[in-house]
One Martini backbone bead per residue (centre of mass of N, CA, C, O) as a GRO file, in nm:
protein
  497
    1MET     BB    1   9.350  27.577  22.395
    2GLY     BB    2   9.284  27.537  22.692
    3LEU     BB    3   9.075  27.320  22.653
    4PHE     BB    4   9.272  27.121  22.499
    5ALA     BB    5   9.475  27.093  22.722
    6ILE     BB    6   9.285  26.952  22.925
    7ALA     BB    7   9.186  26.731  22.743
    8ASN     BB    8   9.463  26.596  22.704
    9ALA     BB    9   9.529  26.555  22.998
   10TYR     BB   10   9.279  26.364  23.054
   11THR     BB   11   9.323  26.143  22.849
   12MET     BB   12   9.608  26.066  22.964
   13ARG     BB   13   9.504  26.009  23.253
   14VAL     BB   14   9.231  25.807  23.194
   15CYS     BB   15   9.305  25.571  22.995
   16LEU     BB   16   9.383  25.358  23.213
   17SER     BB   17   9.097  25.308  23.328
   18MET     BB   18   9.016  25.154  23.069
   19ALA     BB   19   9.261  24.968  22.994
   20ILE     BB   20   9.272  24.793  23.261
   21THR     BB   21   9.018  24.615  23.190
   22GLN     BB   22   9.219  24.473  22.948
   23MET     BB   23   9.504  24.405  23.105
   24VAL     BB   24   9.341  24.208  23.293
   25ARG     BB   25   9.294  23.913  23.427
   26LYS     BB   26   8.974  23.750  23.468
   27ASP     BB   27   8.803  23.617  23.744
   28VAL     BB   28   8.498  23.433  23.785
   29ALA     BB   29   8.289  23.374  24.026
   30VAL     BB   30   8.136  23.087  24.166
   31GLU     BB   31   7.959  22.867  24.303
   32GLY     BB   32   8.173  22.779  24.591
   33ASP     BB   33   8.327  23.021  24.605
   34PRO     BB   34   8.459  23.233  24.846
   35HIS     BB   35   8.401  23.496  24.631
   36TYR     BB   36   8.109  23.474  24.605
   37ASP     BB   37   7.836  23.676  24.464
   38PRO     BB   38   7.490  23.684  24.499
   39ASN     BB   39   7.465  24.004  24.383
   40ALA     BB   40   7.554  23.961  24.114
   41CYS     BB   41   7.569  24.038  23.799
   42PRO     BB   42   7.504  23.931  23.506
   43ASP     BB   43   7.720  23.763  23.258
   44PRO     BB   44   7.702  23.749  22.908
   45HIS     BB   45   8.035  23.686  22.856
   46ALA     BB   46   8.043  23.437  23.014
   47VAL     BB   47   8.207  23.109  23.046
   48SER     BB   48   8.138  22.813  23.166
   49ASN     BB   49   8.309  22.580  23.400
   50THR     BB   50   8.202  22.281  23.554
   51THR     BB   51   8.496  22.159  23.656
   52THR     BB   52   8.512  22.426  23.821
   53TYR     BB   53   8.518  22.713  24.053
   54ARG     BB   54   8.601  22.870  23.790
   55THR     BB   55   8.571  23.144  23.564
   56VAL     BB   56   8.666  23.249  23.239
   57GLU     BB   57   8.697  23.513  23.054
   58ILE     BB   58   8.627  23.558  22.716
   59TYR     BB   59   8.828  23.648  22.438
   60ALA     BB   60   8.897  23.724  22.112
   61ARG     BB   61   9.164  23.780  22.218
   62SER     BB   62   9.462  23.758  22.319
   63ASP     BB   63   9.627  23.696  22.661
   64THR     BB   64   9.945  23.756  22.650
   65ASP     BB   65   9.908  24.077  22.764
   66LEU     BB   66   9.820  23.992  23.039
   67PHE     BB   67   9.767  24.062  23.388
   68GLU     BB   68   9.848  23.982  23.742
   69TRP     BB   69   9.633  24.193  23.908
   70SER     BB   70   9.522  24.322  24.174
   71GLU     BB   71   9.313  24.547  24.309
   72ALA     BB   72   9.534  24.696  24.468
   73THR     BB   73   9.729  24.731  24.231
   74GLN     BB   74   9.536  24.888  24.052
   75GLY     BB   75   9.495  25.121  24.251
   76LEU     BB   76   9.794  25.205  24.253
   77LEU     BB   77   9.817  25.267  23.949
   78LEU     BB   78   9.582  25.482  23.941
   79SER     BB   79   9.744  25.668  24.163
   80SER     BB   80  10.039  25.729  24.058
   81PHE     BB   81  10.010  25.998  23.910
   82TYR     BB   82   9.968  26.175  24.187
   83TYR     BB   83  10.255  26.170  24.300
   84GLY     BB   84  10.360  26.378  24.084
   85TYR     BB   85  10.133  26.594  24.067
   86VAL     BB   86  10.166  26.729  24.362
   87LEU     BB   87  10.478  26.838  24.328
   88THR     BB   88  10.434  27.060  24.064
   89HIS     BB   89  10.243  27.292  24.136
   90ILE     BB   90  10.403  27.514  24.282
   91PRO     BB   91  10.638  27.545  24.083
   92GLY     BB   92  10.448  27.603  23.841
   93GLY     BB   93  10.316  27.862  23.955
   94MET     BB   94  10.576  28.030  23.999
   95LEU     BB   95  10.681  28.014  23.706
   96SER     BB   96  10.431  28.144  23.575
   97GLU     BB   97  10.455  28.422  23.721
   98LYS     BB   98  10.750  28.482  23.614
   99PHE     BB   99  10.735  28.358  23.286
  100GLY     BB  100  10.478  28.227  23.226
  101GLY     BB  101  10.246  27.975  23.102
  102LYS     BB  102  10.324  27.860  22.826
  103TRP     BB  103  10.585  27.674  22.887
  104VAL     BB  104  10.495  27.528  23.137
  105LEU     BB  105  10.258  27.387  22.999
  106GLY     BB  106  10.379  27.277  22.735
  107LEU     BB  107  10.618  27.100  22.851
  108GLY     BB  108  10.451  26.928  23.040
  109LEU     BB  109  10.263  26.797  22.819
  110LEU     BB  110  10.487  26.680  22.648
  111SER     BB  111  10.591  26.472  22.855
  112THR     BB  112  10.321  26.320  22.880
  113ALA     BB  113  10.294  26.236  22.582
  114ILE     BB  114  10.548  26.063  22.566
  115CYS     BB  115  10.474  25.865  22.796
  116THR     BB  116  10.211  25.763  22.671
  117PHE     BB  117  10.331  25.649  22.404
  118ILE     BB  118  10.535  25.436  22.578
  119THR     BB  119  10.363  25.251  22.765
  120PRO     BB  120  10.350  24.965  22.632
  121VAL     BB  121  10.652  24.907  22.628
  122VAL     BB  122  10.713  24.949  22.932
  123THR     BB  123  10.507  24.744  23.050
  124LYS     BB  124  10.612  24.485  22.903
  125TRP     BB  125  10.897  24.513  23.030
  126GLY     BB  126  10.818  24.603  23.365
  127GLY     BB  127  10.537  24.626  23.444
  128ALA     BB  128  10.409  24.763  23.726
  129THR     BB  129  10.663  24.921  23.804
  130ALA     BB  130  10.702  25.078  23.536
  131LEU     BB  131  10.419  25.204  23.527
  132PHE     BB  132  10.437  25.360  23.787
  133ALA     BB  133  10.681  25.539  23.710
  134LEU     BB  134  10.555  25.664  23.452
  135ARG     BB  135  10.309  25.796  23.594
  136VAL     BB  136  10.470  25.983  23.773
  137ILE     BB  137  10.595  26.144  23.539
  138GLU     BB  138  10.329  26.241  23.423
  139GLY     BB  139  10.252  26.402  23.676
  140PHE     BB  140  10.478  26.606  23.662
  141GLY     BB  141  10.380  26.733  23.388
  142GLU     BB  142  10.069  26.804  23.492
  143GLY     BB  143  10.087  26.983  23.748
  144PRO     BB  144  10.104  27.282  23.594
  145THR     BB  145   9.837  27.318  23.439
  146MET     BB  146   9.641  27.478  23.626
  147PRO     BB  147   9.827  27.710  23.720
  148ALA     BB  148   9.898  27.813  23.435
  149LEU     BB  149   9.606  27.866  23.340
  150MET     BB  150   9.529  28.057  23.571
  151CYS     BB  151   9.744  28.265  23.504
  152ILE     BB  152   9.641  28.326  23.221
  153LEU     BB  153   9.348  28.404  23.301
  154SER     BB  154   9.434  28.646  23.489
  155ARG     BB  155   9.529  28.802  23.205
  156TRP     BB  156   9.234  28.753  23.025
  157ALA     BB  157   9.002  28.784  23.257
  158PRO     BB  158   8.740  28.941  23.325
  159LYS     BB  159   8.544  28.951  23.597
  160ALA     BB  160   8.255  28.916  23.440
  161GLU     BB  161   8.398  28.639  23.276
  162ARG     BB  162   8.505  28.402  23.455
  163ALA     BB  163   8.291  28.180  23.457
  164ARG     BB  164   8.280  28.137  23.150
  165MET     BB  165   8.585  28.088  23.095
  166GLY     BB  166   8.615  27.863  23.301
  167ALA     BB  167   8.407  27.672  23.169
  168ILE     BB  168   8.552  27.642  22.900
  169VAL     BB  169   8.833  27.549  22.989
  170PHE     BB  170   8.747  27.333  23.220
  171GLY     BB  171   8.567  27.169  23.017
  172GLY     BB  172   8.806  26.995  22.907
  173ALA     BB  173   8.775  26.764  23.107
  174GLN     BB  174   8.520  26.647  22.970
  175ILE     BB  175   8.636  26.601  22.694
  176GLY     BB  176   8.852  26.404  22.795
  177ASN     BB  177   8.657  26.198  22.924
  178ILE     BB  178   8.494  26.138  22.675
  179ALA     BB  179   8.723  26.056  22.483
  180GLY     BB  180   8.870  25.854  22.668
  181SER     BB  181   8.627  25.659  22.699
  182TYR     BB  182   8.497  25.620  22.418
  183PHE     BB  183   8.757  25.564  22.239
  184SER     BB  184   8.867  25.334  22.407
  185GLY     BB  185   8.634  25.142  22.356
  186LEU     BB  186   8.659  25.136  22.046
  187ILE     BB  187   8.954  25.052  22.021
  188MET     BB  188   8.929  24.780  22.199
  189HIS     BB  189   8.706  24.642  22.033
  190ASP     BB  190   8.902  24.647  21.753
  191GLY     BB  191   9.161  24.615  21.936
  192ARG     BB  192   9.406  24.735  22.151
  193TRP     BB  193   9.534  24.875  22.436
  194ASP     BB  194   9.781  25.015  22.307
  195ASP     BB  195   9.627  25.221  22.115
  196VAL     BB  196   9.541  25.428  22.326
  197PHE     BB  197   9.827  25.554  22.379
  198TYR     BB  198   9.898  25.633  22.090
  199CYS     BB  199   9.664  25.826  22.041
  200PHE     BB  200   9.687  26.031  22.290
  201GLY     BB  201   9.986  26.095  22.258
  202GLY     BB  202   9.960  26.216  21.970
  203PHE     BB  203   9.769  26.450  22.044
  204GLY     BB  204   9.964  26.589  22.239
  205LEU     BB  205  10.181  26.659  22.027
  206ALA     BB  206   9.997  26.832  21.842
  207TRP     BB  207   9.918  27.046  22.049
  208PHE     BB  208  10.201  27.166  22.105
  209ILE     BB  209  10.245  27.294  21.829
  210LEU     BB  210   9.999  27.491  21.840
  211TRP     BB  211  10.067  27.636  22.106
  212THR     BB  212  10.340  27.769  22.019
  213ILE     BB  213  10.199  27.946  21.789
  214LEU     BB  214   9.913  28.074  21.928
  215CYS     BB  215  10.026  28.118  22.231
  216TYR     BB  216  10.010  28.346  22.522
  217SER     BB  217  10.042  28.478  22.840
  218THR     BB  218   9.970  28.769  22.721
  219PRO     BB  219   9.836  29.027  22.546
  220ASN     BB  220  10.115  29.192  22.523
  221ASP     BB  221  10.258  28.933  22.366
  222HIS     BB  222  10.052  28.933  22.138
  223PRO     BB  223  10.062  28.955  21.776
  224TYR     BB  224   9.734  28.915  21.678
  225ILE     BB  225   9.581  29.106  21.831
  226SER     BB  226   9.404  29.374  21.884
  227ASP     BB  227   9.419  29.689  22.009
  228LYS     BB  228   9.136  29.691  22.131
  229GLU     BB  229   9.161  29.434  22.300
  230LYS     BB  230   9.413  29.516  22.458
  231ALA     BB  231   9.290  29.768  22.591
  232PHE     BB  232   9.055  29.632  22.733
  233LEU     BB  233   9.225  29.436  22.912
  234ASN     BB  234   9.398  29.657  23.056
  235GLU     BB  235   9.133  29.786  23.190
  236ASN     BB  236   8.992  29.485  23.310
  237VAL     BB  237   9.278  29.366  23.417
  238ASP     BB  238   9.449  29.393  23.701
  239SER     BB  239   9.708  29.204  23.668
  240LEU     BB  240   9.833  29.360  23.423
  241ALA     BB  241   9.950  29.598  23.579
  242MET     BB  242  10.162  29.436  23.731
  243THR     BB  243  10.309  29.311  23.481
  244ARG     BB  244  10.369  29.581  23.336
  245LYS     BB  245  10.544  29.696  23.588
  246GLN     BB  246  10.697  29.471  23.741
  247ASN     BB  247  10.575  29.476  24.079
  248LEU     BB  248  10.569  29.196  24.185
  249ASP     BB  249  10.577  29.037  24.458
  250PRO     BB  250  10.655  28.814  24.650
  251VAL     BB  251  10.542  28.550  24.788
  252PRO     BB  252  10.314  28.557  25.075
  253TRP     BB  253  10.353  28.304  25.276
  254LYS     BB  254  10.287  28.409  25.558
  255ALA     BB  255   9.984  28.473  25.476
  256LEU     BB  256   9.892  28.234  25.303
  257LEU     BB  257   9.923  28.005  25.535
  258ARG     BB  258   9.704  28.192  25.723
  259SER     BB  259   9.460  28.153  25.528
  260VAL     BB  260   9.142  28.059  25.572
  261PRO     BB  261   9.005  28.084  25.290
  262LEU     BB  262   9.219  27.912  25.146
  263TRP     BB  263   9.176  27.651  25.317
  264SER     BB  264   8.880  27.616  25.241
  265LEU     BB  265   8.943  27.575  24.941
  266ILE     BB  266   9.119  27.325  24.973
  267ILE     BB  267   8.901  27.148  25.108
  268ALA     BB  268   8.704  27.164  24.874
  269GLY     BB  269   8.904  27.030  24.675
  270ILE     BB  270   8.913  26.757  24.814
  271GLY     BB  271   8.618  26.688  24.769
  272HIS     BB  272   8.608  26.713  24.466
  273ASP     BB  273   8.837  26.506  24.399
  274TRP     BB  274   8.711  26.262  24.529
  275GLY     BB  275   8.458  26.251  24.352
  276TYR     BB  276   8.594  26.272  24.073
  277PHE     BB  277   8.800  26.030  24.096
  278THR     BB  278   8.592  25.816  24.148
  279MET     BB  279   8.469  25.846  23.864
  280VAL     BB  280   8.711  25.851  23.666
  281THR     BB  281   8.872  25.592  23.776
  282ASP     BB  282   8.612  25.378  23.871
  283LEU     BB  283   8.369  25.357  23.675
  284PRO     BB  284   8.473  25.145  23.470
  285LYS     BB  285   8.502  24.921  23.685
  286TYR     BB  286   8.207  24.914  23.775
  287MET     BB  287   8.087  24.849  23.493
  288THR     BB  288   8.253  24.585  23.453
  289ASP     BB  289   8.236  24.429  23.741
  290VAL     BB  290   7.923  24.484  23.817
  291LEU     BB  291   7.746  24.548  23.542
  292LYS     BB  292   7.879  24.395  23.288
  293PHE     BB  293   8.012  24.551  23.070
  294ASN     BB  294   8.142  24.603  22.789
  295VAL     BB  295   8.388  24.793  22.654
  296LYS     BB  296   8.206  24.962  22.467
  297SER     BB  297   7.987  25.034  22.677
  298THR     BB  298   8.175  25.155  22.887
  299GLY     BB  299   8.276  25.388  22.714
  300LEU     BB  300   8.002  25.522  22.660
  301LEU     BB  301   7.888  25.532  22.965
  302SER     BB  302   8.138  25.688  23.081
  303ALA     BB  303   8.099  25.944  22.891
  304LEU     BB  304   7.808  26.055  22.935
  305PRO     BB  305   7.835  26.222  23.203
  306TYR     BB  306   8.039  26.438  23.068
  307VAL     BB  307   7.846  26.565  22.874
  308PHE     BB  308   7.659  26.684  23.093
  309MET     BB  309   7.877  26.837  23.250
  310TRP     BB  310   7.960  27.028  23.024
  311VAL     BB  311   7.686  27.163  22.978
  312ALA     BB  312   7.645  27.250  23.277
  313ALA     BB  313   7.890  27.439  23.300
  314PHE     BB  314   7.779  27.650  23.104
  315PHE     BB  315   7.512  27.707  23.243
  316PHE     BB  316   7.626  27.795  23.520
  317GLY     BB  317   7.808  28.019  23.410
  318LEU     BB  318   7.585  28.197  23.286
  319LEU     BB  319   7.407  28.222  23.538
  320CYS     BB  320   7.615  28.348  23.723
  321ASP     BB  321   7.683  28.605  23.558
  322PHE     BB  322   7.393  28.710  23.542
  323CYS     BB  323   7.342  28.740  23.854
  324VAL     BB  324   7.581  28.927  23.913
  325LYS     BB  325   7.510  29.160  23.714
  326ARG     BB  326   7.205  29.193  23.844
  327GLY     BB  327   7.232  29.144  24.171
  328TYR     BB  328   7.117  28.870  24.299
  329HIS     BB  329   7.422  28.807  24.372
  330SER     BB  330   7.711  28.746  24.493
  331ILE     BB  331   8.011  28.604  24.455
  332LEU     BB  332   8.010  28.446  24.719
  333SER     BB  333   7.731  28.316  24.684
  334ALA     BB  334   7.797  28.171  24.424
  335ARG     BB  335   8.024  27.987  24.529
  336LYS     BB  336   7.844  27.845  24.743
  337ILE     BB  337   7.610  27.741  24.576
  338TYR     BB  338   7.772  27.576  24.355
  339THR     BB  339   7.932  27.400  24.553
  340THR     BB  340   7.689  27.261  24.685
  341ILE     BB  341   7.570  27.134  24.436
  342ALA     BB  342   7.851  26.979  24.361
  343ALA     BB  343   7.854  26.801  24.630
  344THR     BB  344   7.574  26.682  24.729
  345GLY     BB  345   7.446  26.577  24.472
  346PRO     BB  346   7.652  26.354  24.380
  347GLY     BB  347   7.658  26.194  24.643
  348LEU     BB  348   7.357  26.103  24.631
  349CYS     BB  349   7.363  25.972  24.345
  350ILE     BB  350   7.574  25.740  24.397
  351ILE     BB  351   7.403  25.604  24.607
  352ALA     BB  352   7.162  25.546  24.425
  353ALA     BB  353   7.322  25.371  24.225
  354SER     BB  354   7.402  25.143  24.433
  355TYR     BB  355   7.074  25.088  24.486
  356SER     BB  356   7.009  24.977  24.183
  357GLY     BB  357   7.189  24.758  24.120
  358CYS     BB  358   7.110  24.583  23.809
  359ASN     BB  359   6.988  24.852  23.712
  360THR     BB  360   7.142  25.001  23.461
  361THR     BB  361   6.968  25.243  23.384
  362LEU     BB  362   6.950  25.372  23.668
  363ALA     BB  363   7.252  25.391  23.728
  364VAL     BB  364   7.326  25.574  23.488
  365PHE     BB  365   7.140  25.805  23.562
  366TRP     BB  366   7.283  25.876  23.835
  367PHE     BB  367   7.561  25.933  23.713
  368ILE     BB  368   7.469  26.163  23.534
  369ALA     BB  369   7.356  26.342  23.760
  370ALA     BB  370   7.619  26.375  23.916
  371MET     BB  371   7.787  26.515  23.682
  372THR     BB  372   7.599  26.747  23.627
  373LEU     BB  373   7.624  26.882  23.912
  374MET     BB  374   7.942  26.904  23.903
  375GLY     BB  375   7.947  27.151  23.699
  376ALA     BB  376   7.925  27.378  23.931
  377TYR     BB  377   8.225  27.408  24.020
  378TYR     BB  378   8.318  27.624  23.791
  379SER     BB  379   8.133  27.851  23.959
  380GLY     BB  380   8.287  27.803  24.214
  381MET     BB  381   8.576  27.698  24.357
  382LYS     BB  382   8.750  27.686  24.087
  383ILE     BB  383   8.747  28.033  24.068
  384ASN     BB  384   8.817  28.161  24.354
  385ALA     BB  385   9.116  28.247  24.316
  386LEU     BB  386   9.046  28.501  24.136
  387ASP     BB  387   8.909  28.658  24.370
  388ILE     BB  388   9.132  28.645  24.617
  389THR     BB  389   9.408  28.607  24.398
  390PRO     BB  390   9.505  28.738  24.107
  391ASN     BB  391   9.827  28.774  24.144
  392TYR     BB  392   9.843  28.451  24.279
  393ALA     BB  393   9.695  28.223  24.109
  394GLY     BB  394   9.912  28.011  24.056
  395THR     BB  395   9.993  27.940  24.349
  396THR     BB  396   9.709  27.888  24.471
  397THR     BB  397   9.625  27.672  24.269
  398ALA     BB  398   9.855  27.485  24.341
  399MET     BB  399   9.767  27.434  24.628
  400VAL     BB  400   9.484  27.332  24.577
  401ASN     BB  401   9.549  27.106  24.365
  402GLY     BB  402   9.784  26.964  24.510
  403ILE     BB  403   9.643  26.888  24.777
  404ALA     BB  404   9.379  26.769  24.656
  405ALA     BB  405   9.531  26.536  24.486
  406ILE     BB  406   9.555  26.333  24.717
  407SER     BB  407   9.289  26.196  24.647
  408GLY     BB  408   9.418  26.044  24.397
  409ILE     BB  409   9.584  25.856  24.584
  410ILE     BB  410   9.370  25.741  24.788
  411SER     BB  411   9.098  25.654  24.647
  412PRO     BB  412   9.185  25.414  24.459
  413TYR     BB  413   9.321  25.247  24.685
  414LEU     BB  414   9.083  25.233  24.880
  415ILE     BB  415   8.890  25.098  24.682
  416GLY     BB  416   9.066  24.848  24.645
  417LEU     BB  417   9.036  24.766  24.951
  418LEU     BB  418   8.709  24.777  24.963
  419THR     BB  419   8.721  24.593  24.665
  420PRO     BB  420   8.850  24.292  24.635
  421GLN     BB  421   8.578  24.164  24.471
  422SER     BB  422   8.389  24.374  24.340
  423THR     BB  423   8.126  24.431  24.494
  424LEU     BB  424   7.839  24.590  24.556
  425LYS     BB  425   7.876  24.631  24.867
  426GLN     BB  426   8.163  24.746  24.853
  427TRP     BB  427   8.093  24.994  24.675
  428ARG     BB  428   7.889  25.123  24.868
  429ILE     BB  429   8.095  25.203  25.083
  430ALA     BB  430   8.266  25.388  24.900
  431PHE     BB  431   8.029  25.591  24.845
  432TRP     BB  432   7.981  25.679  25.140
  433VAL     BB  433   8.257  25.803  25.180
  434CYS     BB  434   8.225  26.016  24.960
  435LEU     BB  435   7.983  26.169  25.080
  436ALA     BB  436   8.114  26.254  25.348
  437ILE     BB  437   8.342  26.426  25.224
  438LEU     BB  438   8.167  26.626  25.063
  439VAL     BB  439   8.005  26.746  25.304
  440ILE     BB  440   8.229  26.837  25.498
  441THR     BB  441   8.388  27.025  25.301
  442ASN     BB  442   8.147  27.212  25.238
  443ILE     BB  443   8.097  27.328  25.519
  444ILE     BB  444   8.372  27.465  25.550
  445TYR     BB  445   8.339  27.654  25.306
  446LEU     BB  446   8.079  27.806  25.401
  447ILE     BB  447   8.215  27.942  25.652
  448TRP     BB  448   8.521  28.061  25.510
  449ALA     BB  449   8.458  28.191  25.259
  450LYS     BB  450   8.558  28.409  24.983
  451GLY     BB  451   8.497  28.688  24.716
  452GLU     BB  452   8.751  28.869  24.773
  453GLN     BB  453   9.019  29.038  24.791
  454LEU     BB  454   9.295  28.990  24.962
  455TRP     BB  455   9.522  29.173  25.131
  456TRP     BB  456   9.791  29.005  25.041
  457ASP     BB  457   9.761  29.052  24.726
  458ASP     BB  458   9.746  29.390  24.805
  459VAL     BB  459   9.896  29.576  25.039
  460LYS     BB  460   9.897  29.863  24.911
  461LYS     BB  461   9.577  29.876  24.900
  462HIS     BB  462   9.482  29.739  25.198
  463GLY     BB  463   9.673  29.660  25.397
  464TYR     BB  464   9.686  29.583  25.727
  465PRO     BB  465   9.560  29.415  25.964
  466ASP     BB  466   9.510  29.461  26.301
  467ASP     BB  467   9.582  29.135  26.371
  468TRP     BB  468   9.868  29.162  26.258
  469LYS     BB  469  10.180  28.970  26.397
  470HIS     BB  470  10.413  28.880  26.140
  471GLY     BB  471  10.510  29.100  25.983
  472LEU     BB  472  10.640  29.189  25.701
  473LEU     BB  473  10.613  29.167  25.378
  474PRO     BB  474  10.753  29.094  25.097
  475VAL     BB  475  10.959  29.297  24.879
  476LYS     BB  476  11.084  29.470  24.646
  477LYS     BB  477  11.375  29.631  24.679
  478GLU     BB  478  11.331  29.890  24.484
  479THR     BB  479  11.024  29.939  24.646
  480GLU     BB  480  11.031  29.944  24.959
  481ASP     BB  481  10.999  30.241  25.044
  482ASN     BB  482  10.729  30.298  24.903
  483GLU     BB  483  10.560  30.068  25.031
  484LYS     BB  484  10.587  30.159  25.323
  485GLY     BB  485  10.438  30.431  25.268
  486ASP     BB  486  10.154  30.286  25.196
  487VAL     BB  487  10.143  30.204  25.483
  488ASN     BB  488  10.015  30.212  25.769
  489GLU     BB  489  10.177  30.343  26.038
  490GLU     BB  490  10.054  30.177  26.265
  491ASN     BB  491  10.122  29.897  26.142
  492VAL     BB  492  10.427  29.930  26.131
  493LYS     BB  493  10.470  29.954  26.433
  494LYS     BB  494  10.368  29.672  26.497
  495GLN     BB  495  10.584  29.519  26.339
  496LYS     BB  496  10.833  29.628  26.493
  497ILE     BB  497  10.730  29.527  26.779
   0.00000   0.00000   0.00000
């Protein structure tokens, strides 16, 4: 159900990326036009009009519902979701830690499903402005998704199974991208763009009903699992002890905001999201505008890279857990190795795709290779929050995903600015920018990442570091005296001074 939660979240998030290719009236420049691109790929679907300097692409359907939106406007609409998305991560993570992830996740995705379902009506009524506002509201609803799921995973996943379970659950993103791209293409090939939103909004509503019946925040709350499984999880999941005793301290913001390993994880997340959102949000536009695929082919070929990414995520997850259990490398080495594979590999592949020109087979091959290698992220930095801070996984994941999702605001709009005529050379520049960001953020992560629980996640267990000079961390009032007694006396004196 966690996998399907993310799958639904992503279909509702990315369906606009496909639908917008059919929502906007397209003018195709011809020779003599100031925007003519001599390197443009031939368009087998365009019908030339020799009496004018522009040619209009002909569709079998009526264009009465098409909009006159520039590339910059389209980029702004594609990024609008993330304006709301970044704001609800931290509140969602904190609420999940306090009340459990079940309802935080469920109600958030319910609101997104409702907004998705009404998108056609709202867009036809209010145009780009109304669509922008609606997508921001959808982002509000989806913001808590990752923090809430990470909080739930921290209560259900034993340490030795984190990579595998993370790959299964977060592999839902690829299911969502596959379904969102492929079925959007099929739906619009035989129907209208409106139907895409009705379809995926409806699936989101159906998921919410099943989620409320089947899923619970912790094993101890779940009425259906066996006593044997419950006992096993309570013995092997450290954070369950904290929730069972209900003695989790307030979020240690003082230490959390000064944590270099956490900030290196956030920066790695920025790189991941920049590369990922470049592919998710703009690959359909690249295939439609540059490679000149029709909508059905665009849907199929946009989905294909995510099929390989999904399979690769499972492979890397199994390989990672196997190597950690056998002692071939540490958890920290695993996070660095797989993050590096997932950052530099895709960056180089999308550059190769842009230099493939109009060789569509070669270009699609490189896009598939890029997303396949990106599957390693789920065994790398994507689950690193569970290593360094299992007790505050919801809040830290909220910080990582929330701040990193700023890439989702900037990258589609920047690509819209860099590709005003959507030419091959303009897209090549956008892909070089993507490679630079992936490499730089990965280097920072390699230098400062950690793979073990940080001291501030359980100060009673680890104590304060010798160089800590920022006062005692907050504790629950009723246990304050006991907790102070657990801390090294020398460190306490330093705090008082």
